[in-house]
N, C-alpha and C positions, 0 to 999 in steps of 0.2 A: 483356353484363355491365353491372351497374348502377354508378352514381356512388357511390363509397365514402363520401363525406361525407353522403350521404342515408340511410345505414344506421345506425340508432341503436346498433348493436353495434360500430361502427367507432370507432377512436381519433380519427379526423378528422371525426366527425359534427358537422354544423351544422344546427340546427333549421330554418333558412331553406331548406336544401336538401332537406328531408324533404317529399316530395310530399303526404303526408296533412296536414301542417301547413298547406301552401298551400291544399289543398282545403278545409280547415276555415275558413281565413280567408276564402276566396272564398264559401263557403256562408253564413258569418255575415254578410258584407257584403251578399250577395244577399238574405238574409232581412230584414235591416234596411231596405234600400231597398224591397223588396216590401211590407213592413209599412206603410211610409209611403204607398205608392201605393194599397194595398188599403183602408186605413182610411176614406177618403172614400166608398168603396163599401159600407161596413159589412161588410167581409170580413176574414178572417184567412188565414194560410198553409194550414191544413188544408182550409178550404172552397175556397180557390183550387186546391189540388191535386185535390180531388174534381171540381171543375168542369172542370179540364183533362183529367183522366182520362176522364170521361164524354164530353167533347167530342171526344176523340181515339178512344176505344174504343166509344162508344155504350153502350147499355144493358149493364150489367155486374153480376155478383154482388158482394155485399159483400166476400167474400174476395179477389176479383180486384182490386177497388178498393184494398183494404188493401195488397195486394202492390205495385201500381203506384204508389200514393201514399205508400208507406213509412210507413204508420200502423198502430198496433196496433189490433186489432179492437175492443177496448173504447173506445179513443179515437174510432175511426171511427164506432161506433154512436152516440155522443153528437153527433158532427158531423153525421151524417145526420139525426138527430132534429131538430136545430136547422134544418138546411137544408129539411127537410120542413115544419116549422112556418113557415118563411119563404116557402114555396111554390116553392122552387128545384128540388126533386127529388120523385119519386114512388117509393115503395117497394112492391113487389108480390111476393108469394110465387110462386115458380116453380110452374107448374101440374103439371109432371112430377115435381117433388120439393119438397114442402112445406117442407122444411128449409132450402131456399135462398131468400134474398131477393135480388131483382134491383132495381137502381136505375136510373132514367132521369131525364133532365132534363125539366122542365116547360117550357112556353112562356116563363115568366119566367126559368127556369134557362138556357135557350138564349140569351135576351137578355143575361143577366148574363155568360154565357160569352163572348159577343162583346165585351162591355165589358172583361172581364179579359184577353182576348187582346190587345186594343189596348194596355192598360196594360203588360202583360208585354212586349209588343213594344218599347215605348219603353225599358224597362229593359234588355232584351236588346241592342238597338241600341247603347245607351251602353256596355254591358259589352264588346261585340264590336267597338267602333269602331276599335280599333287592330289588328284581326286580318283576315287575308285569308280568303276562302272555303276555300282549301286548308289554312290553319292550323286553321280550325274543324273541318274534316273530320279532320285529323290528331289534333287534341285529342280529338274524339269517339272515334276509333279507339283511341287510347292509353288513354283512360278505360275503354272497353269491354274492352280486353285486360287491364287491371289488375283490373277487376271479375271477369272470367272466371278469372283466376289465383287470386284470393281465394276464388272459389266452390269451388275444389278444396282449400281449406284443411283440414288435419287438426286445426286448433285450434278450429274452430267447433263449437258443440254444437247 
């Protein structure tokens, strides 16, 4: 059973007990800090996300990157065009299906990926400085379970 004060439908609801309020605050703070450390590298959050996805997943289709990076296809298309212009990525039509565009990091993109991982590591270490490894594993497990529960939502269209 959940904490009653975290349920917006409860008489005892308190915004600060609402997990999604806390997640939004955390996400906003993370975005603010990341914007500060990415700016000297001439990067922004969407480009950082693409670099991280490609660094983790390797060559990927545009739709796969959109899913992993949580970006709309129209936004991602513009981001990829800028990244291609900057020499960070290469876009190639899939030989077996001309409708699919695959994206891979160039040598310059791999170099930038290394830089942004280092910067992101410092931000992560600061954010996690008061947590144990066990707590981080628990946090990831809890977030994954909440995500999976929402994936079953009858409210989403």
